[in-house]
N, C-alpha and C positions, 0 to 999 in steps of 0.2 A: 367547392360547395356542391354537394350532391342534392338534387331536388328531393324534398321530403314533404311537400304540400300538394295534396291531391285536388281534384276538380271542384267538389262541393266546398271543401275547406278553403280553397283559393277564392271562389266567388263570395263566400261569406266574409272573408277577411277584407276583400276589396270593397264590398258594400258597406260593412260596418265602419271601416276606416274612412271612406268617403263621406258617410253620413256624419260621423263625429267631426270631421274637418269642416264640413258645411255648417254644422250647428255652431262651431267655434267662430267661423267667419261671420255669421249673422249675430253673434253675441248671445245666442240662446242659452248655451251651457257654460260659457266662460272659457278661460284660457286652457283648462285641463282637457278640453276637447281636442287639442292638438296632439294628444296621445294617439289619435287616429292615424297618425303618420306611420306608426309601428305596424299595425295590421295591414295597412295599405301597402307598405313596402314589402312585407313578408309575402303577401299575396301576389304582388307583381314579380318578385324575384323567385317565387316557388321554393323558398328556403326559410325555415324558421329555426333560429339558434336554440330556442327553448325546446322544441321538438327533438332536436339533435341531442341535447343533454339528457332528455328523458327517454330517448330511444323510441320515439313515436314516429311513424311514417304513414301518412294518409294517402300517399300516392300509390296507385295501382301499378303493377309491374309493366303493363303495356302503355302507360301514359308517357 
């Protein structure tokens, strides 16, 4: 797995994922909030399979 998630993209994924999970845990948005696991995982692993399929790479060459 070659990294294809850059700095700002990574931070946004981690924040959005964590917020969705937190809202799901508190019961604010319901069970569908657990979808936040996906952006959280892709942010932590620096790899997004969807970006790979679409040929997108937000990572700078020096990262």
